C-alpha positions as CSV (number, residue, x, y, z in Angstrom):
1,M,0.8,-11.2,-15.1
2,K,-2.9,-11.2,-14.0
3,I,-2.9,-10.2,-9.8
4,S,-6.1,-11.8,-8.4
5,P,-5.0,-10.7,-4.7
6,T,-7.9,-11.9,-2.1
7,R,-7.4,-9.3,1.0
8,W,-6.5,-5.9,0.7
9,V,-5.3,-3.9,3.7
10,K,-6.5,0.2,3.6
11,S,-3.3,2.5,4.4
12,S,-3.7,3.3,8.1
13,Y,-2.9,7.5,6.3
14,S,-6.0,7.6,4.5
15,N,-8.7,9.8,4.6
16,P,-11.5,7.8,6.7
17,D,-14.3,10.6,4.5
18,G,-13.1,7.8,1.8
19,G,-11.2,10.1,0.0
20,N,-7.0,9.8,-1.0
21,C,-7.5,6.1,0.0
22,L,-4.5,3.5,-1.0
23,E,-5.1,0.0,-0.4
24,W,-2.0,-2.9,0.0
25,S,-2.3,-6.6,-0.3
26,P,0.9,-7.8,2.1
27,T,-0.2,-11.7,1.4
28,S,0.4,-11.3,-2.4
29,G,3.3,-9.9,-1.9
30,I,4.8,-12.7,-0.4
31,A,4.0,-15.4,-3.1
32,I,4.6,-13.5,-6.4
33,G,7.7,-11.2,-5.0
34,S,6.1,-7.6,-5.6
35,V,3.3,-5.5,-3.2
36,P,0.5,-4.8,-5.6
37,V,-1.7,-1.8,-4.5
38,R,-4.3,-0.1,-5.1
39,D,-7.0,2.9,-5.7
40,S,-10.2,2.0,-2.9
41,K,-11.7,4.2,-4.3
42,T,-11.9,2.2,-8.1
43,P,-10.8,-1.2,-7.1
44,Q,-11.9,-2.7,-9.7
45,G,-9.3,-0.2,-11.6
46,P,-5.3,-0.5,-11.9
47,I,-3.3,-1.8,-9.7
48,L,0.4,-0.4,-9.6
49,T,3.0,-3.2,-8.2
50,F,5.8,-2.7,-6.7
51,P,9.4,-5.1,-5.2
52,A,8.3,-6.2,-2.3
53,H,12.2,-4.7,-1.5
54,S,11.3,-1.4,-2.7
55,F,8.7,-1.0,-0.9
56,A,9.7,-1.7,2.0
57,I,12.2,0.9,1.6
58,F,8.8,3.5,1.3
59,I,7.3,2.4,4.3
60,A,10.1,2.8,6.7
61,G,10.7,5.8,4.9
62,V,6.8,7.2,5.6
63,K,6.8,5.8,8.9
64,A,10.4,8.0,10.0
65,D,8.9,11.2,8.5
66,A,5.6,10.9,10.7
67,F,8.3,10.1,13.9
68,S,9.7,13.0,13.1
69,R,7.3,15.1,12.7
70,H,5.5,14.2,16.2
71,Q,8.4,14.1,17.5
72,R,9.1,18.6,16.7
């Protein structure tokens, strides 16, 4: 399946200096039932896709970990 997201969003956890940058396409996930993810340093490189439900669980886990670290 060819994926051509029209809008990419950089992760708020990405490094502001240009390293470790992750982008995802929120609107594409709704249309195809999976969430495209790519490395923003190589936007023409490969795109990984994750089932939308699995991606939502992953994001919830990242947020929970960030919250628990903040509470320490």
